[in-house]
N, CA, C and O of each residue as an XYZ file, in Angstrom:
488
protein
N     -12.254      2.055     -2.551
C     -11.146      2.907     -2.155
C     -10.191      3.032     -3.340
O     -10.046      2.100     -4.131
N      -9.546      4.182     -3.455
C      -8.610      4.415     -4.557
C      -7.343      5.080     -4.024
O      -7.362      5.748     -2.990
N      -6.256      4.885     -4.742
C      -5.003      5.582     -4.488
C      -4.900      6.712     -5.504
O      -5.421      6.599     -6.614
N      -4.233      7.796     -5.131
C      -4.058      8.913     -6.050
C      -2.629      8.938     -6.559
O      -1.676      8.907     -5.780
N      -2.493      8.993     -7.870
C      -1.193      9.043     -8.528
C      -1.151     10.286     -9.410
O      -2.163     10.966     -9.576
N       0.015     10.582     -9.973
C       0.182     11.720    -10.880
C       0.482     11.231    -12.284
O       1.144     10.211    -12.475
N      -0.020     11.981    -13.272
C       0.306     11.702    -14.672
C       1.268     12.786    -15.141
O       1.019     13.977    -14.951
N       2.376     12.360    -15.758
C       3.330     13.358    -16.256
C       2.999     13.742    -17.696
O       2.101     13.161    -18.305
N       3.713     14.705    -18.232
C       3.448     15.216    -19.567
C       3.677     14.208    -20.679
O       3.267     14.448    -21.815
N       4.316     13.097    -20.385
C       4.593     12.061    -21.391
C       3.626     10.885    -21.284
O       3.776      9.886    -21.987
N       2.635     11.007    -20.406
C       1.640      9.954    -20.248
C       1.969      8.927    -19.188
O       1.185      8.005    -18.961
N       3.119      9.065    -18.526
C       3.496      8.137    -17.460
C       2.737      8.429    -16.183
O       2.254      9.544    -15.981
N       2.632      7.438    -15.325
C       1.930      7.577    -14.055
C       2.903      7.227    -12.933
O       3.628      6.236    -13.016
N       2.912      8.060    -11.867
C       3.761      7.813    -10.707
C       2.915      7.865     -9.441
O       1.927      8.595     -9.364
N       3.319      7.084     -8.460
C       2.643      7.058     -7.164
C       3.688      7.305     -6.100
O       4.780      6.740     -6.160
N       3.367      8.154     -5.111
C       2.121      8.870     -4.867
C       2.032     10.137     -5.719
O       2.875     10.377     -6.584
N       1.006     10.937     -5.462
C       0.820     12.192     -6.186
C       2.055     13.066     -5.959
O       2.536     13.204     -4.834
N       2.552     13.646     -7.036
C       3.724     14.523     -6.954
C       3.266     15.969     -6.827
O       2.459     16.435     -7.632
N       3.770     16.681     -5.828
C       3.369     18.077     -5.633
C       4.475     19.045     -6.045
O       4.211     20.233     -6.227
N       5.712     18.559     -6.197
C       6.786     19.467     -6.602
C       6.902     19.461     -8.125
O       6.506     18.495     -8.777
N       7.434     20.514     -8.677
C       7.570     20.609    -10.125
C       6.240     20.474    -10.831
O       6.134     19.764    -11.831
N       5.219     21.151    -10.319
C       3.851     20.974    -10.799
C       3.676     21.220    -12.292
O       2.752     20.679    -12.900
N       4.551     22.030    -12.897
C       4.394     22.285    -14.328
C       4.631     21.021    -15.149
O       4.198     20.931    -16.298
N       5.324     20.040    -14.555
C       5.605     18.785    -15.257
C       4.462     17.779    -15.147
O       4.415     16.809    -15.904
N       3.544     18.002    -14.211
C       2.499     17.013    -13.937
C       1.177     17.493    -14.503
O       0.769     18.632    -14.274
N       0.513     16.625    -15.238
C      -0.735     16.998    -15.904
C      -1.962     16.857    -15.026
O      -2.980     17.498    -15.286
N      -1.891     16.044    -14.005
C      -3.068     15.885    -13.163
C      -3.003     14.638    -12.304
O      -2.009     13.912    -12.282
N      -4.083     14.424    -11.611
C      -4.196     13.308    -10.679
C      -4.947     12.162    -11.350
O      -5.913     12.378    -12.082
N      -4.489     10.951    -11.088
C      -5.101      9.741    -11.625
C      -5.518      8.865    -10.451
O      -4.733      8.655     -9.526
N      -6.740      8.354    -10.478
C      -7.186      7.416     -9.434
C      -6.791      6.000     -9.832
O      -7.073      5.539    -10.939
N      -6.131      5.326     -8.897
C      -5.799      3.922     -9.088
C      -6.760      3.144     -8.193
O      -6.688      3.240     -6.968
N      -7.639      2.389     -8.792
C      -8.628      1.650     -8.010
C      -8.829      0.281     -8.623
O      -8.216     -0.072     -9.630
N      -9.689     -0.466     -7.999
C      -9.982     -1.792     -8.527
C      -9.049     -2.846     -7.974
O      -8.567     -2.755     -6.845
N      -8.815     -3.824     -8.780
C      -8.070     -4.999     -8.344
C      -6.710     -5.025     -9.018
O      -6.593     -4.826    -10.227
N      -5.684     -5.276     -8.214
C      -4.338     -5.471     -8.732
C      -3.931     -6.915     -8.509
O      -4.716     -7.729     -8.022
N      -2.697     -7.220     -8.871
C      -2.177     -8.581     -8.685
C      -0.904     -8.527     -7.845
O      -0.039     -7.674     -8.046
N      -0.813     -9.453     -6.907
C       0.356     -9.528     -6.038
C       1.584     -9.850     -6.877
O       1.642    -10.888     -7.537
N       2.563     -8.954     -6.846
C       3.772     -9.096     -7.649
C       4.848     -9.837     -6.869
O       5.507    -10.730     -7.401
N       5.024     -9.455     -5.588
C       5.922    -10.161     -4.677
C       5.626     -9.698     -3.255
O       4.904     -8.719     -3.064
N       6.174    -10.388     -2.254
C       5.945    -10.010     -0.858
C       7.039    -10.588      0.035
O       7.794    -11.474     -0.365
N       7.101    -10.056      1.259
C       8.009    -10.548      2.278
C       7.405    -10.236      3.640
O       6.422     -9.500      3.728
N       7.980    -10.783      4.694
C       7.534    -10.484      6.056
C       8.535     -9.520      6.679
O       9.733     -9.799      6.714
N       8.038     -8.376      7.176
C       8.898     -7.416      7.867
C       8.953     -7.814      9.328
O       7.933     -7.833     10.017
N      10.149     -8.131      9.795
C      10.326     -8.624     11.161
C      10.995     -7.612     12.080
O      11.504     -7.979     13.139
N      11.000     -6.325     11.680
C      11.543     -5.267     12.519
C      10.567     -4.098     12.523
O       9.797     -3.908     11.582
N      10.614     -3.313     13.608
C       9.693     -2.191     13.741
C      10.001     -1.119     12.708
O      11.166     -0.827     12.440
N       8.949     -0.525     12.120
C       9.172      0.569     11.180
C       9.532      1.851     11.922
O       9.352      1.960     13.135
N      10.043      2.812     11.167
C      10.373      4.120     11.737
C       9.092      4.962     11.844
O       8.113      4.696     11.147
N       9.104      5.982     12.722
C       7.966      6.897     12.778
C       7.732      7.528     11.412
O       8.710      7.724     10.690
N       6.542      7.853     11.014
C       5.321      7.856     11.826
C       4.592      6.519     11.806
O       3.471      6.426     12.305
N       5.202      5.487     11.243
C       4.517      4.202     11.098
C       4.758      3.257     12.277
O       4.137      2.197     12.352
N       5.646      3.624     13.189
C       5.913      2.837     14.387
C       4.741      3.026     15.340
O       4.376      4.156     15.663
N       4.157      1.932     15.786
C       2.974      2.026     16.643
C       3.317      2.225     18.117
O       2.420      2.259     18.959
N       4.608      2.356     18.439
C       5.002      2.642     19.809
C       5.139      1.422     20.697
O       5.503      1.547     21.867
N       4.854      0.246     20.162
C       5.009     -0.971     20.964
C       6.493     -1.238     21.233
O       7.367     -0.813     20.478
N       6.744     -1.944     22.315
C       8.126     -2.334     22.612
C       8.560     -3.437     21.650
O       7.734     -4.027     20.954
N       9.853     -3.706     21.620
C      10.361     -4.782     20.761
C       9.695     -6.114     21.101
O       9.474     -6.937     20.213
N       9.376     -6.332     22.367
C       8.734     -7.589     22.768
C       7.288     -7.669     22.297
O       6.773     -8.765     22.077
N       6.626     -6.530     22.140
C       5.229     -6.486     21.704
C       5.066     -6.427     20.193
O       3.973     -6.668     19.679
N       6.142     -6.107     19.472
C       6.061     -5.947     18.021
C       5.607     -7.241     17.354
O       6.064     -8.330     17.704
N       4.694     -7.101     16.380
C       4.190     -8.246     15.613
C       4.636     -8.072     14.160
O       4.270     -7.081     13.528
N       5.420     -9.013     13.613
C       5.819     -8.908     12.204
C       4.592     -8.824     11.297
O       3.516     -9.314     11.639
N       4.772     -8.194     10.136
C       3.658     -8.042      9.199
C       4.175     -8.224      7.775
O       5.378     -8.172      7.520
N       3.244     -8.437      6.864
C       3.590     -8.692      5.466
C       3.610     -7.372      4.691
O       2.724     -6.533      4.848
N       4.620     -7.206      3.864
C       4.755     -6.069      2.961
C       4.911     -6.647      1.559
O       5.597     -7.651      1.369
N       4.275     -6.015      0.586
C       4.397     -6.538     -0.770
C       4.215     -5.471     -1.822
O       3.948     -4.308     -1.519
N       4.363     -5.886     -3.052
C       4.135     -5.035     -4.214
C       2.933     -5.577     -4.969
O       2.817     -6.782     -5.197
N       2.035     -4.667     -5.356
C       0.849     -5.033     -6.115
C       0.895     -4.282     -7.444
O       1.121     -3.073     -7.478
N       0.681     -5.009     -8.529
C       0.726     -4.471     -9.881
C      -0.678     -4.115    -10.346
O      -1.604     -4.919    -10.244
N      -0.822     -2.879    -10.865
C      -2.084     -2.418    -11.432
C      -1.865     -2.225    -12.925
O      -1.283     -1.226    -13.347
N      -2.324     -3.169    -13.713
C      -2.039     -3.198    -15.150
C      -2.546     -1.963    -15.883
O      -1.856     -1.470    -16.775
N      -3.729     -1.440    -15.541
C      -4.296     -0.295    -16.255
C      -3.381      0.930    -16.221
O      -3.295      1.677    -17.196
N      -2.695      1.131    -15.082
C      -1.837      2.304    -14.932
C      -0.372      1.989    -15.191
O       0.435      2.893    -15.410
N      -0.034      0.719    -15.165
C       1.364      0.328    -15.299
C       2.144      0.463    -14.005
O       3.366      0.313    -14.004
N       1.459      0.746    -12.898
C       2.125      0.934    -11.614
C       2.286     -0.375    -10.852
O       1.456     -1.279    -10.946
N       3.368     -0.449    -10.100
C       3.550     -1.487     -9.092
C       3.745     -0.733     -7.782
O       4.713      0.014     -7.638
N       2.829     -0.922     -6.820
C       2.783     -0.131     -5.595
C       3.134     -0.997     -4.395
O       2.630     -2.109     -4.241
N       4.018     -0.460     -3.538
C       4.394     -1.153     -2.309
C       3.412     -0.803     -1.201
O       2.948      0.334     -1.122
N       3.090     -1.768     -0.346
C       2.232     -1.499      0.799
C       2.130     -2.710      1.701
O       2.594     -3.800      1.367
N       1.519     -2.499      2.841
C       1.263     -3.619      3.750
C       0.236     -4.543      3.130
O      -0.638     -4.110      2.379
N       0.351     -5.805      3.449
C      -0.610     -6.804      3.015
C      -1.339     -7.287      4.262
O      -0.721     -7.786      5.202
N      -2.659     -7.132      4.259
C      -3.478     -7.527      5.399
C      -3.881     -8.986      5.206
O      -4.771     -9.303      4.417
N      -3.214     -9.856      5.936
C      -3.475    -11.289      5.835
C      -3.056    -11.937      7.146
O      -2.069    -11.528      7.758
N      -3.803    -12.942      7.577
C      -3.497    -13.613      8.830
C      -2.213    -14.432      8.776
O      -1.453    -14.465      9.745
N      -1.975    -15.081      7.666
C      -0.821    -15.969      7.513
C      -0.257    -15.772      6.107
O      -0.974    -15.970      5.126
N       1.017    -15.386      5.994
C       1.578    -15.153      4.659
C       1.549    -16.387      3.756
O       1.668    -16.260      2.537
N       1.394    -17.559      4.328
C       1.298    -18.783      3.511
C      -0.008    -18.825      2.725
O      -0.169    -19.659      1.834
N      -0.954    -17.920      3.053
C      -2.214    -17.821      2.308
C      -2.031    -17.071      0.995
O      -2.913    -17.101      0.137
N      -0.887    -16.396      0.830
C      -0.648    -15.572     -0.357
C      -0.044    -16.386     -1.494
O       0.643    -17.385     -1.284
N      -0.328    -15.917     -2.709
C       0.212    -16.549     -3.907
C       0.536    -15.444     -4.916
O      -0.300    -14.581     -5.185
N       1.742    -15.474     -5.469
C       2.118    -14.492     -6.477
C       1.086    -14.544     -7.607
O       0.705    -15.623     -8.060
N       0.640    -13.367     -8.056
C      -0.387    -13.277     -9.093
C      -1.808    -13.208     -8.556
O      -2.749    -12.969     -9.313
N      -1.968    -13.416     -7.260
C      -3.280    -13.383     -6.612
C      -3.892    -11.984     -6.722
O      -3.170    -10.990     -6.646
N      -5.200    -11.898     -6.898
C      -5.893    -10.612     -6.954
C      -5.900     -9.959     -5.579
O      -6.160    -10.607     -4.565
N      -5.603     -8.641     -5.567
C      -5.541     -7.876     -4.329
C      -6.380     -6.612     -4.472
O      -6.439     -6.013     -5.546
N      -7.029     -6.212     -3.381
C      -7.831     -4.985     -3.344
C      -7.182     -3.986     -2.400
O      -6.474     -4.367     -1.468
N      -7.427     -2.711     -2.648
C      -6.930     -1.645     -1.785
C      -7.838     -1.550     -0.557
O      -9.062     -1.624     -0.668
N      -7.220     -1.386      0.609
C      -7.984     -1.219      1.848
C      -7.202     -0.279      2.764
O      -6.192      0.289      2.348
N      -7.652     -0.113      3.986
C      -6.961      0.707      4.983
C      -6.539     -0.174      6.146
O      -7.155     -1.202      6.427
N      -5.469      0.253      6.819
C      -5.022     -0.428      8.019
C      -4.560      0.636      9.017
O      -3.957      1.635      8.624
N      -4.842      0.426     10.303
C      -4.372      1.322     11.347
C      -2.935      0.915     11.668
O      -2.681     -0.236     12.024
N      -1.992      1.857     11.542
C      -0.587      1.541     11.768
C      -0.045      2.106     13.071
O       1.000      1.659     13.546
N      -0.734      3.080     13.659
C      -0.260      3.695     14.897
C      -1.375      4.553     15.484
O      -2.455      4.681     14.907
N      -1.087      5.133     16.640
C      -1.973      6.114     17.269
C      -1.179      7.403     17.435
O       0.008      7.375     17.759
N      -1.841      8.527     17.212
C      -1.217      9.824     17.417
C      -2.218     10.703     18.148
O      -3.308     10.967     17.640
N      -1.854     11.146     19.319
C      -2.723     11.965     20.160
C      -4.092     11.314     20.316
O      -5.119     11.990     20.268
N      -4.099     10.004     20.500
C      -5.329      9.256     20.726
C      -6.107      8.903     19.475
O      -7.121      8.210     19.560
N      -5.662      9.360     18.319
C      -6.358      9.101     17.055
C      -5.634      8.019     16.257
O      -4.408      7.922     16.298
N      -6.401      7.210     15.532
C      -5.814      6.197     14.659
C      -5.094      6.856     13.490
O      -5.595      7.808     12.892
N      -3.906      6.332     13.173
C      -3.178      6.736     11.974
C      -3.383      5.617     10.965
O      -2.922      4.493     11.168
N      -4.082      5.935      9.867
C      -4.402      4.933      8.855
C      -3.489      5.082      7.647
O      -3.015      6.171      7.326
N      -3.261      3.959      6.995
C      -2.440      3.912      5.801
C      -3.127      2.966      4.828
O      -3.815      2.033      5.243
N      -2.940      3.206      3.537
C      -3.491      2.261      2.570
C      -2.774      0.919      2.737
O      -1.641      0.864      3.216
N      -3.429     -0.125      2.350
C      -2.862     -1.471      2.404
C      -3.550     -2.289      1.298
O      -4.373     -1.774      0.541
N      -3.199     -3.536      1.234
C      -3.818     -4.447      0.269
C      -4.286     -5.700      1.000
O      -3.678     -6.127      1.982
N      -5.361     -6.270      0.514
C      -5.904     -7.507      1.079
C      -6.313     -8.410     -0.082
O      -6.674     -7.922     -1.153
N      -6.256     -9.730      0.129
C      -6.732    -10.624     -0.931
C      -8.127    -10.210     -1.361
O      -8.992     -9.969     -0.520
N      -8.350    -10.126     -2.663
C      -9.607     -9.640     -3.212
C     -10.801    -10.442     -2.727
O     -11.846     -9.862     -2.433
N     -10.678    -11.743     -2.637
C     -11.802    -12.573     -2.199
C     -12.149    -12.325     -0.734
O     -13.259    -12.639     -0.305
N     -11.208    -11.763      0.050
C     -11.482    -11.472      1.455
C     -12.242    -10.161      1.617
O     -12.760     -9.886      2.699
N     -12.321     -9.340      0.556
C     -12.993     -8.050      0.633
C     -14.504     -8.169      0.482
O     -15.234     -7.210      0.730
N     -14.963     -9.325      0.084
C     -16.395     -9.559     -0.023
C     -16.995     -8.812     -1.139
O     -18.202     -8.903     -1.364
């Protein structure tokens, strides 16, 4: 799996892909492979739509959010971290890009990119 970023006219890379001011952007860059966990925290409150899964406050389950650094592109990307227990994480740990279902919309899963420990990706 890969994330799509934009390259600007000066060689910089930004995530996500930029669609406005297209004359400034040279093209799309795939960010794939393994990154390193830069930092993380546990989100203990429900996110806003469209990422709110519709559960009540009593049903809400806290989840891990973190930043993963991709050295090849120079990007540090924020996303959910798919892990059973945040105590399993270690700063600098290798992370892979994956998908996670964050909500349902009209009966369909709403997926978002996420990160998981690289060794858990098999």
